[in-house]
N, C-alpha and C positions, 0 to 999 in steps of 0.2 A: 498518484498516479495506478500503486496498489488496485487497490478499487475498481479504477477506468480500464486498466489490460481485462481483470478478473470478469468486471459484469459484461466487458464485450465477448470478451471468449466463450465463459461460462452458457451452459443452455439448460443447467439442471435446475428447474424452481425452486430447490429444493435447498439451495445454496445463494446467500447473496454477502459479497463481496461487499466489508466498509473500513476506512482506514482512520484512523483514525490516534489523538498522541496525546505524553500528558502535559504538555504545552503545546496549544496549536497556533498557528498561525492567524493572523486577522483575515487572512484571504491563501487562494490558491496562489501563490509565484507567477507571473507572467511566463516566463522560461517555462513551466513546468505544462503551463497551456500549447504553445511554442509547439513543446517536441510531441508530446500527445498527438494533437493536430496533425502531423507528421505520418500518426496511424493509424487516423479515421479516428481519435476519440476525443472530443469537446470536453474538456475540463472548467468550463468557461463560466456554467451556473452551479458546480460546485460549491463546497463549502469547507473549512478545518473542521475536523469534532475535536470535541473533549472524551475522553475514553471512558464509558462510565463502568461501573461495576456490574450494568445490566449489560453490559455490551461480552461483557469479561464471561459473566455465565451460564449467554445464549451461544457464544459462539463453539461452530466445531471445532476450529483450532485461531490459533494466534503465532500470526507469521511479525518478526519487530525487525527494524535495521540496523541493533545492535542499542537496542534502548529494553534490555533483559536487565541488567546495573540500575535500581532507582526508580524501579515502579514498582509497588505494594503487589499492585491489584492483581500482577500479571500473573498465575500459577506457573510451572514449572511444568507442566505434567499436563498440560495444552500448546505452552509455544517451544516454536522451537528460532532463532537468530537467525537473520539473511544475515548474518552481518553486511548490511552498507555502507555506503561514506552519504551523509547530509548530500543530494546538489546543490543545496544554499549555496551561493558565493565561490562556484565551480566555473571553471571554463564551458562556451553549448557544449566543446567536445565530451566532457568528462559528464554534462550529462544525459547528452547521449549514452553515452557505457552504461553508465548506470542502470535509467531508463530502458536501456536491452538487455541489462543484466536484470530485469525486473518483470517485464516482459520472461523470458522465457524460465525463468523460474514458477512466476503466474502458470504457461501453460504445461508445465511440467506438475505441477498442482495439480490442472486441472483433467488430467490423465487421471492424474493417480488413485480422485473426486467416482470416478466415472468405473 
């Protein structure tokens, strides 16, 4: 969701949002596709990605959703933890709440980049 929002709202070609994890799923969850469609963003063709050292090195900033522990390749000086719940196995209302929190943080992040 964060990658979708960042790349939807960001107009600066010098920045690209990439979401990745230490244990990515095999596919984007249907609920994520559904709630993002409500915002006009299509995630249907997206694939979960494993975070790599190359991604970390190229990143301007890294934002985590509560994953600073147990993520050895994430340097603390580039990282901010947003402490967001994993939307998996949550009610649709909670998933929408998490989606909206991600959207607001992404909008503030983009304003700070410009």
